[in-house]
KOLDONU-518479 format. One record per residue: x, y, z of N, C-alpha, C in turn; residue number from 1. Coordinates in Angstrom, 1 decimal, always signed. Atoms other than C-alpha are relative to their C-alpha. Layout:
% KOLDONU-518479
REC   neast  nnorth     nup  caeast  canorth    caup   ceast  cnorth     cup  seq
REC       X       Y       Z       X        Y       Z       X       Y       Z  NUM
...
% end
This chain:
% KOLDONU-518479
REC   neast  nnorth     nup  caeast  canorth    caup   ceast  cnorth     cup  seq
REC    -0.7    +0.0    +1.3    -0.8     +2.5   +33.6    -1.1    +0.3    -1.1    1
REC    +0.9    -0.3    +1.2    -2.1     +4.2   +30.4    +0.8    -0.4    -1.1    2
REC    -0.6    +0.4    +1.2    -1.4     +2.7   +27.1    -0.4    +1.0    -1.2    3
REC    +0.3    -1.1    +1.0    -0.8     +5.4   +24.5    +0.6    -0.6    -1.4    4
REC    -0.4    +0.3    +1.3    -0.5     +4.5   +20.8    +0.6    +1.1    -0.7    5
REC    -0.5    -0.8    +0.8    +1.3     +6.3   +18.2    -1.3    +0.5    -0.8    6
REC    +1.1    -0.2    +0.8    -1.9     +6.1   +16.2    -1.2    -0.9    +0.3    7
REC    +1.1    +1.0    -0.3    -5.5     +4.8   +17.1    -1.1    +0.4    -1.1    8
REC    +1.1    -0.4    +0.7    -8.4     +4.6   +14.8    -1.2    -1.0    +0.4    9
REC    +1.3    +0.9    -0.2   -12.0     +3.4   +15.8    -0.5    -0.5    -1.2   10
REC    +0.8    +0.6    +1.1   -13.8     +1.3   +13.5    -1.5    +0.2    +0.4   11
REC    +1.3    -0.3    -0.2   -17.3     +2.4   +13.0    -0.9    -0.7    -1.1   12
REC    +0.8    +0.4    +1.0   -20.2     +1.0   +11.0    -0.4    +1.0    -0.9   13
REC    +0.3    -1.3    +0.7   -20.7     +3.3    +8.1    -1.5    +0.1    -0.3   14
REC    +1.6    -0.2    +0.2   -24.5     +2.6    +7.7    -0.5    -1.0    +1.0   15
REC    +0.7    +1.1    -0.8   -27.0     +0.5    +9.7    +0.2    -1.3    -0.9   16
REC    -0.4    +1.3    +0.5   -26.0     -3.0    +8.9    +0.0    -1.1    +0.9   17
REC    +0.0    +1.3    -0.7   -25.7     -6.6    +9.9    +1.5    -0.5    -0.1   18
REC    -1.3    +0.7    +0.2   -22.3     -8.3   +10.6    -0.3    -1.3    -0.5   19
REC    +0.0    +1.3    +0.8   -21.7    -10.9    +8.1    +0.9    -0.9    +0.6   20
REC    -1.2    +0.8    -0.6   -18.2    -12.0    +9.5    +0.9    +0.9    +0.5   21
REC    -1.2    -0.6    -0.6   -15.6    -11.0   +11.8    +1.1    -0.8    +0.0   22
REC    -1.1    +0.7    +0.6   -12.2    -11.8   +10.6    +1.1    -0.1    +1.0   23
REC    -1.1    -0.1    -0.8   -10.2    -11.0   +13.6    -0.4    -0.2    +1.4   24
REC    +0.4    +0.1    -1.3   -10.1    -11.2   +17.4    +0.9    +0.9    +0.8   25
REC    -0.8    -0.9    -0.9    -8.9     -8.9   +20.3    +1.3    -0.4    +0.0   26
REC    -1.4    +0.2    -0.3    -5.4     -8.6   +20.5    +0.8    -0.5    -1.0   27
REC    -0.6    +0.7    +1.2    -4.6    -10.0   +17.0    +0.9    +1.0    -0.7   28
REC    -0.8    -1.0    +0.8    -1.7     -8.3   +15.0    -0.6    -0.1    -1.4   29
REC    +0.6    -0.1    +1.4    -3.0     -6.9   +11.6    +0.7    +0.6    -0.7   30
REC    -0.8    -0.8    +1.0    -1.5     -5.6    +8.5    -0.9    +1.0    -0.7   31
REC    +0.8    -0.9    +0.8    -2.6     -2.7    +6.5    -0.8    -0.7    -1.1   32
REC    +0.8    +0.6    +1.1    -5.4     -3.5    +4.2    -0.7    -1.3    +0.2   33
REC    +0.6    +1.3    -0.2    -6.2     -6.8    +6.0    -1.6    +0.2    +0.4   34
REC    +1.6    +0.0    -0.2   -10.1     -7.6    +6.1    -0.1    -0.1    +1.4   35
REC    +0.2    +0.0    -1.4   -11.2     -7.1    +9.6    -1.6    -0.4    +0.3   36
REC    +1.6    +0.3    -0.3   -15.3     -7.1    +9.4    -0.6    +0.1    -1.3   37
REC    +0.8    +0.0    +1.1   -17.6     -7.9    +6.6    -1.5    +0.2    +0.4   38
REC    +1.1    -0.3    -0.1   -20.9     -6.2    +6.8    -1.0    -0.1    -1.0   39
REC    +0.9    +0.2    +1.1   -24.2     -6.4    +5.0    -1.2    +0.9    +0.4   40
REC    +0.9    -0.8    -0.3   -26.8     -3.9    +4.5    -1.1    -0.2    -1.0   41
REC    +1.2    +0.4    +0.8   -30.2     -5.1    +2.9    -0.7    +1.6    -0.7   42
REC    +0.6    -1.4    +0.4   -31.4     -1.3    +2.7    +1.0    +0.5    -1.0   43
REC    -0.9    -0.6    +1.2   -28.3     -0.3    +0.7    -0.2    -0.9    -1.2   44
REC    +0.0    +0.9    +1.1   -28.6     -3.4    -1.5    -1.2    +0.5    -0.8   45
REC    +1.2    -0.5    +0.5   -32.2     -2.3    -2.0    +0.0    +1.3    -1.0   46
REC    -0.2    -1.4    +0.7   -31.2     +1.4    -2.9    +0.7    -0.3    -1.3   47
REC    -0.8    +0.3    +1.3   -28.7     -0.1    -5.4    -0.8    -0.6    -1.2   48
REC    +0.9    +0.5    +1.1   -31.3     -2.1    -7.3    -0.9    +0.9    -0.5   49
REC    +0.8    -1.1    +0.4   -33.7     +0.7    -7.4    +0.5    +0.9    -0.9   50
REC    -0.7    -0.8    +1.0   -31.2     +3.0    -8.8    +0.4    -0.6    -1.3   51
REC    -0.1    +0.6    +1.3   -30.1     +0.5   -11.4    -1.2    +0.0    -0.9   52
REC    +1.4    +0.1    +0.8   -33.8     +0.0   -12.4    -0.4    +1.5    -0.5   53
REC    +0.1    -1.4    +0.4   -34.2     +3.8   -12.5    +0.7    +0.4    -1.2   54
REC    -0.8    -0.3    +1.1   -31.3     +4.2   -14.7    -0.3    -0.5    -1.2   55
REC    +0.4    +0.8    +1.0   -32.3     +1.5   -17.0    -1.3    +0.7    -0.8   56
REC    +1.5    -0.7    +0.6   -35.9     +3.0   -17.5    +0.4    +1.2    -0.6   57
REC    -0.1    -1.2    +0.5   -34.7     +6.4   -18.1    +1.0    +0.0    -1.2   58
REC    -0.8    +0.4    +1.4   -32.0     +5.2   -20.7    -0.8    -0.4    -1.0   59
REC    +0.9    +0.4    +1.2   -34.7     +3.5   -22.5    -1.0    +1.0    -0.5   60
REC    +0.9    -1.1    +0.4   -37.1     +6.5   -22.4    +1.0    +1.0    -0.8   61
REC    -0.9    -0.9    +0.9   -34.2     +8.6   -23.8    +0.3    -0.4    -1.4   62
REC    -0.2    +0.7    +1.4   -33.3     +6.2   -26.6    -1.3    +0.1    -0.9   63
REC    +1.1    -0.1    +0.7   -37.0     +6.2   -27.6    -0.4    +1.4    -0.5   64
REC    +0.2    -1.5    +0.3   -37.3    +10.0   -27.5    +0.8    +0.6    -1.1   65
REC    -0.9    -0.3    +1.0   -34.3    +10.2   -29.7    -0.6    -0.2    -1.4   66
REC    +0.6    +0.3    +1.2   -36.3     +8.5   -32.4    -1.3    +0.7    -0.2   67
REC    +1.3    -0.7    +0.3   -39.4    +10.6   -32.0    +0.2    +1.6    +0.0   68
REC    -0.1    -1.4    +0.0   -39.9    +14.2   -32.2    -0.4    +0.7    +1.3   69
REC    +0.3    -0.4    -1.5   -40.0    +14.7   -28.3    +0.4    +1.4    +0.3   70
REC    -0.6    -1.3    -0.4   -39.8    +18.0   -26.8    +1.4    +0.1    +0.4   71
REC    -1.5    -0.3    -0.2   -36.2    +19.3   -26.6    +0.1    +0.0    +1.6   72
REC    -0.2    -0.3    -1.5   -36.7    +20.6   -22.9    -0.3    -1.1    +0.8   73
REC    +0.3    +1.2    -0.9   -38.2    +17.3   -21.6    +1.1    -1.1    -0.1   74
REC    -1.3    +0.9    +0.4   -35.3    +15.3   -23.2    +1.3    +0.5    +0.8   75
REC    -1.2    -0.7    -0.7   -32.8    +17.8   -21.4    -0.3    -0.3    +1.5   76
REC    +0.2    +0.1    -1.4   -34.6    +17.3   -18.1    +0.4    -1.5    +0.3   77
REC    -0.4    +1.3    -0.1   -34.2    +13.5   -18.6    +1.3    -0.3    +0.1   78
REC    -1.5    +0.0    +0.1   -30.6    +13.9   -19.4    +0.5    +0.4    +1.5   79
REC    -0.4    -0.5    -1.2   -30.1    +15.7   -16.0    -0.3    -1.0    +1.0   80
REC    +0.5    +1.0    -1.0   -32.1    +13.1   -14.1    +1.0    -1.1    -0.2   81
REC    -0.9    +1.2    +0.2   -29.9    +10.5   -15.6    +1.4    +0.3    +0.7   82
REC    -1.2    -0.5    -0.5   -26.8    +12.4   -14.6    +0.0    -0.2    +1.4   83
REC    +0.3    +0.3    -1.2   -28.2    +12.5   -11.2    +0.1    -1.3    +0.7   84
REC    +0.1    +1.5    -0.3   -29.0     +8.9   -10.9    +1.2    -0.7    -0.1   85
REC    -1.5    +0.6    +0.3   -25.4     +8.1   -12.2    +0.9    +0.4    +1.2   86
REC    -0.8    -0.6    -1.1   -23.9    +10.3    -9.4    -0.5    -0.9    +1.4   87
REC    +0.6    +0.6    -1.1   -26.3     +8.6    -6.9    +0.6    -1.5    +0.1   88
REC    -0.4    +1.3    +0.2   -25.2     +5.2    -8.2    +1.5    -0.2    +0.4   89
REC    -1.5    -0.1    -0.5   -21.4     +6.1    -7.5    +0.0    +0.1    +1.4   90
REC    +0.0    -0.2    -1.4   -22.2     +7.2    -4.0    -0.4    -1.2    +0.7   91
REC    +0.6    +1.2    -0.6   -24.2     +4.1    -3.3    +1.1    -1.1    +0.1   92
REC    -1.1    +1.2    +0.2   -21.3     +1.7    -4.6    +1.2    +0.4    +0.9   93
REC    -1.1    -0.3    -1.1   -18.8     +3.7    -2.3    -0.4    -0.5    +1.2   94
REC    +0.5    +0.2    -1.4   -21.1     +3.1    +0.7    +0.2    -1.6    +0.1   95
REC    +0.0    +1.6    -0.1   -21.2     -0.7    -0.3    +1.4    -0.4    +0.3   96
REC    -1.3    +0.2    -0.1   -17.5     -0.7    -0.6    +0.5    +0.1    +1.5   97
REC    -0.5    -0.1    -1.5   -17.2     +0.6    +3.0    -0.4    -1.1    +0.9   98
REC    +0.4    +1.2    -0.8   -18.9     -2.5    +4.3    +1.0    -1.1    +0.2   99
REC    -1.3    +0.8    -0.4   -15.7     -4.3    +4.1    +1.0    +0.8    +0.6  100
REC    -1.0    -0.8    -0.9   -13.8     -2.8    +6.9    +1.4    -0.7    -0.1  101
REC    -1.4    +0.4    +0.0   -10.0     -3.0    +6.4    +0.7    +0.8    +0.9  102
REC    -0.9    -0.7    -0.8    -7.1     -2.1    +8.6    +0.7    +1.0    -0.7  103
REC    -0.6    -1.2    +0.5    -5.8     +1.4    +8.0    +1.3    +0.0    +0.0  104
REC    -1.5    +0.0    +0.0    -2.3     +0.5    +8.9    +0.4    -1.4    +0.8  105
REC    -0.5    +1.1    -0.8    -0.1     -2.2   +10.4    -0.2    +0.1    +1.7  106
REC    +0.3    -0.3    -1.4    -0.9     -2.7   +14.2    -0.7    -1.3    +0.6  107
REC    +1.0    +1.2    -0.7    -3.5     -4.9   +16.4    -1.2    +0.7    +0.1  108
REC    +1.4    -0.4    -0.4    -7.0     -4.8   +17.1    -0.3    -0.1    +1.3  109
REC    +0.4    +0.1    -1.4    -8.5     -4.4   +20.4    -1.4    +0.7    +0.3  110
REC    +1.1    -0.4    -0.4   -11.7     -3.4   +22.2    -1.2    -0.4    -0.8  111
REC    +1.2    +0.5    +0.7   -14.1     -5.6   +19.9    -0.9    -0.4    +1.0  112
REC    +0.9    +0.5    -1.0   -17.0     -5.8   +22.0    -0.4    -1.4    +0.1  113
REC    +0.2    +1.2    -0.1   -17.9     -9.1   +23.4    -1.5    -0.4    -0.4  114
REC    +1.3    +0.0    +0.4   -21.5     -8.6   +22.6    -0.3    -0.1    -1.6  115
REC    +0.2    +0.1    +1.6   -21.1     -8.5   +18.7    +0.5    -1.2    -0.5  116
REC    -0.5    +1.2    +0.6   -20.8    -11.5   +16.7    -0.7    +0.0    -1.5  117
REC    +0.5    +0.0    +1.3   -21.8    -12.7   +13.1    -1.6    +0.1    +0.2  118
REC    +1.3    -0.3    +0.0   -25.4    -11.6   +12.4    -0.6    +1.0    +1.0  119
REC    +0.1    -1.2    -0.9   -25.2     -8.8   +15.1    -0.6    +1.3    -1.0  120
REC    +0.4    -1.0    +0.7   -27.3     -5.8   +13.8    +0.6    +1.4    +0.5  121
REC    -0.8    -1.3    -0.4   -25.5     -2.4   +13.9    -0.8    +1.3    -0.4  122
REC    +0.6    -1.4    +0.4   -26.7     +1.2   +13.9    +1.1    +0.7    -0.8  123
REC    -1.0    -0.8    +0.8   -24.9     +3.6   +11.7    +0.9    +0.6    +0.9  124
REC    -1.1    -0.7    -0.8   -21.7     +4.9   +13.2    +0.3    -0.9    +1.4  125
REC    -0.2    +0.9    -1.2   -21.9     +2.0   +15.8    +1.6    -0.5    +0.2  126
REC    -1.2    +0.6    -0.2   -18.5     +1.0   +17.3    +0.3    -1.2    -0.1  127
REC    -0.2    +1.3    +0.1   -16.9     -2.0   +16.2    +1.2    -0.6    +0.7  128
REC    -1.3    +0.3    -0.6   -13.3     -2.0   +17.6    +1.0    +1.1    -0.2  129
REC    -0.9    -0.9    +0.1   -10.1     -0.1   +17.7    +1.3    -0.5    -0.5  130
REC    -1.2    +0.4    +0.6    -7.1     -0.4   +15.5    +1.0    +0.9    +0.6  131
REC    -1.0    -0.7    -0.8    -3.8     +0.6   +17.5    +1.2    -0.3    -0.8  132
REC    -1.3    +0.2    +0.6    -0.4     +1.0   +15.9    +0.8    -0.8    +0.9  133
REC    -0.9    +0.7    -0.9    +2.4     -1.1   +17.2    +0.9    +0.9    +0.7  134
REC    -0.8    -0.9    -0.7    +4.3     +1.9   +18.3    -0.8    +0.7    +1.2  135
REC    +0.8    -0.4    -1.1    +3.1     +2.2   +21.8    +0.9    +0.5    +1.2  136
REC    -0.7    -0.5    -1.4    +4.0     +4.1   +25.0    -0.7    -0.4    +1.1  137
REC    +0.7    +0.3    -1.3    +3.1     +3.2   +28.5    +0.5    +1.2    +0.8  138
REC    -0.2    -1.1    -0.7    +2.8     +5.9   +30.9    -0.5    -0.5    +1.3  139
REC    +0.5    +0.6    -1.4    +2.7     +4.8   +34.6    +0.6    +0.9    +1.2  140
REC    -0.3    -0.6    -1.3    +2.8     +6.5   +37.9    +0.4    -0.7    +1.1  141
REC    -0.7    +1.0    -0.9    +5.0     +4.9   +40.5    +0.0    +0.9    +1.4  142
REC    -0.1    -0.9    -1.3    +4.9     +6.0   +44.3    +1.4    +0.1    +0.3  143
REC    -1.4    -0.4    -0.4    +7.9     +7.5   +45.7    +0.8    -1.1    +0.7  144
REC    -0.7    +1.2    -0.6    +8.7     +4.4   +47.8    +0.4    -1.0    -1.0  145
REC    -0.6    +1.0    +0.8    +9.1     +2.3   +44.8    +1.0    +0.6    -1.2  146
REC    -0.9    -0.7    +1.2   +11.0     +4.8   +42.4    +1.4    -0.5    +0.0  147
REC    -1.2    +0.6    -0.1   +14.2     +3.5   +43.6    +0.3    -1.3    -0.9  148
REC    -0.1    +1.4    +0.6   +13.6     +0.1   +41.9    -0.1    +0.2    -1.4  149
REC    +0.2    -0.3    +1.3   +13.2     +1.6   +38.5    +1.2    +0.7    -0.4  150
REC    -1.1    -0.5    +0.7   +16.3     +2.4   +36.3    -0.3    +0.4    -1.5  151
REC    +0.0    -0.4    +1.3   +16.6     +4.1   +32.8    +0.6    -1.4    -0.7  152
REC    -0.5    +1.1    +0.8   +17.1     +1.0   +30.3    -0.6    -1.3    +0.6  153
REC    +0.6    +1.2    -0.7   +15.4     -1.4   +32.7    -1.0    -0.8    -1.1  154
REC    +0.9    +0.7    +0.7   +13.2     -4.1   +31.1    -1.2    +0.2    +0.6  155
REC    +1.0    -0.3    -0.7    +9.6     -3.6   +31.7    -1.1    -1.1    -0.9  156
REC    +1.1    +0.8    +0.6    +6.3     -5.9   +31.0    -1.3    +0.6    +0.5  157
REC    +1.3    -0.2    -0.4    +2.7     -4.9   +31.1    -1.0    -0.9    -0.9  158
REC    +1.1    +0.8    +0.7    -0.5     -6.9   +30.4    -1.1    +0.9    -0.3  159
REC    +1.2    -0.7    +0.2    -3.5     -5.3   +28.7    -1.1    -0.8    +0.6  160
REC    +1.1    +0.9    -0.5    -6.4     -6.4   +30.9    -1.0    -0.4    -0.9  161
REC    +1.1    +0.4    +0.7    -8.9     -6.3   +28.2    +0.3    -1.1    -1.1  162
REC    -0.4    +0.9    +1.2    -6.9     -8.3   +25.6    +1.0    -1.1    +0.5  163
REC    -0.9    +0.6    -0.6    -4.5     -9.9   +27.9    +1.3    -0.2    -0.8  164
REC    -1.1    +0.0    +0.9    -1.8     -9.1   +25.3    +1.3    +0.7    +1.0  165
REC    -1.0    -0.4    -0.5    +1.6     -8.8   +26.9    +1.1    +1.0    -0.9  166
REC    -0.8    -1.0    +0.6    +3.7     -5.8   +26.1    +1.5    +0.1    +0.7  167
REC    -1.5    +0.0    -0.4    +7.6     -5.8   +26.5    +0.5    +1.3    -0.4  168
REC    -0.7    -1.2    +0.4    +9.7     -2.7   +26.5    +1.2    +0.4    +1.0  169
REC    -0.9    -0.4    -0.7   +12.3     -0.6   +28.1    -0.4    +1.3    +0.4  170
REC    +0.3    -1.5    -0.6   +12.1     +2.4   +30.6    +0.8    +1.0    -0.9  171
REC    -0.9    -0.9    +0.7   +13.0     +5.3   +28.4    +0.2    +1.5    +0.7  172
REC    -0.1    -1.1    -0.6   +12.4     +8.1   +30.9    -0.7    +0.0    +1.4  173
REC    +0.7    -0.3    -1.5   +11.7     +8.9   +34.5    +0.0    +1.5    +0.4  174
REC    +0.2    -1.5    -0.4   +10.2    +12.1   +35.6    -0.6    +0.2    +1.4  175
REC    +0.8    -0.2    -1.1    +9.2    +13.4   +38.8    -1.4    +0.7    -0.3  176
REC    +1.2    -0.7    +0.3    +5.6    +14.5   +39.1    -0.5    +0.4    +1.4  177
REC    +0.6    -0.5    -1.2    +4.1    +16.6   +41.8    -1.4    +0.7    -0.4  178
REC    +1.3    -0.8    +0.5    +0.4    +17.3   +40.9    -1.0    -0.4    +0.9  179
REC    +1.2    +0.2    -0.7    -2.8    +17.5   +42.6    -1.1    -0.7    -0.6  180
REC    +1.0    +0.8    +0.9    -4.9    +16.1   +39.8    +0.7    -0.5    -1.2  181
REC    -0.7    +0.8    +1.1    -3.9    +13.4   +37.3    -0.8    +0.4    -1.4  182
REC    +0.4    -0.3    +1.3    -4.4    +14.3   +33.7    -0.8    -1.3    -0.6  183
REC    +0.6    +1.3    +0.4    -5.5    +10.6   +33.2    -0.7    -0.6    +1.3  184
REC    +0.9    +0.4    -1.1    -8.3     +9.7   +35.8    +0.5    -1.5    +0.2  185
REC    -0.3    +1.4    -0.3    -7.5     +6.0   +35.2    +1.1    -0.4    +0.6  186
REC    -1.2    +0.3    -0.7    -4.2     +6.2   +36.8    -0.1    +0.3    +1.4  187
REC    +0.2    -0.1    -1.4    -5.8     +7.3   +40.1    -0.2    -1.3    +0.8  188
REC    +0.0    +1.2    -0.8    -5.6     +5.0   +42.9    -1.3    +0.1    +1.0  189
REC    +1.0    -0.1    -1.1    -8.5     +4.2   +45.3    +0.6    +0.1    +1.3  190
REC    -0.6    +0.2    -1.3    -6.1     +4.1   +48.1    +0.8    +1.4    +0.3  191
REC    -0.8    -1.3    -0.2    -4.7     +7.8   +47.6    +1.3    +0.1    -0.8  192
% end
């Protein structure tokens, strides 16, 4: 059986960071905007502090140069540096906001690695989990010997082996398949 969600979004660490808190567990229903993970990056915090100090120092230099007869070209360069530092400040704060990972839509969370917990260090772009929409479709291959026991409209139940979440539904289509190679290898049987 293959679980196909209408929408799936992998959750990745935006920068090298440490997990501060995991707010959900595998199989949990989640709402759009719900807090899933809180991460912390000492490197990003340091970059924000250095940036703030640089802006403060440059603003002080500019205010003092306004009172003196400083070279106009040098003051212009300082203003450009200040604009660059303020743009960098905005980029750094945007990165910092990404450390609070929230659900992009209603659904459930799955595939959170059992090896991660609070205080786990993550590499940039490291996988945290998968948000899956609630609108799911199951595709299953059934042997010809068992096809007679399935009817359109029949109730079905599947259990996700990773989360043990139980899905209930209704058979919406039955199609014959005569293929030599399955497009989803996970549906292949070791017994032929």
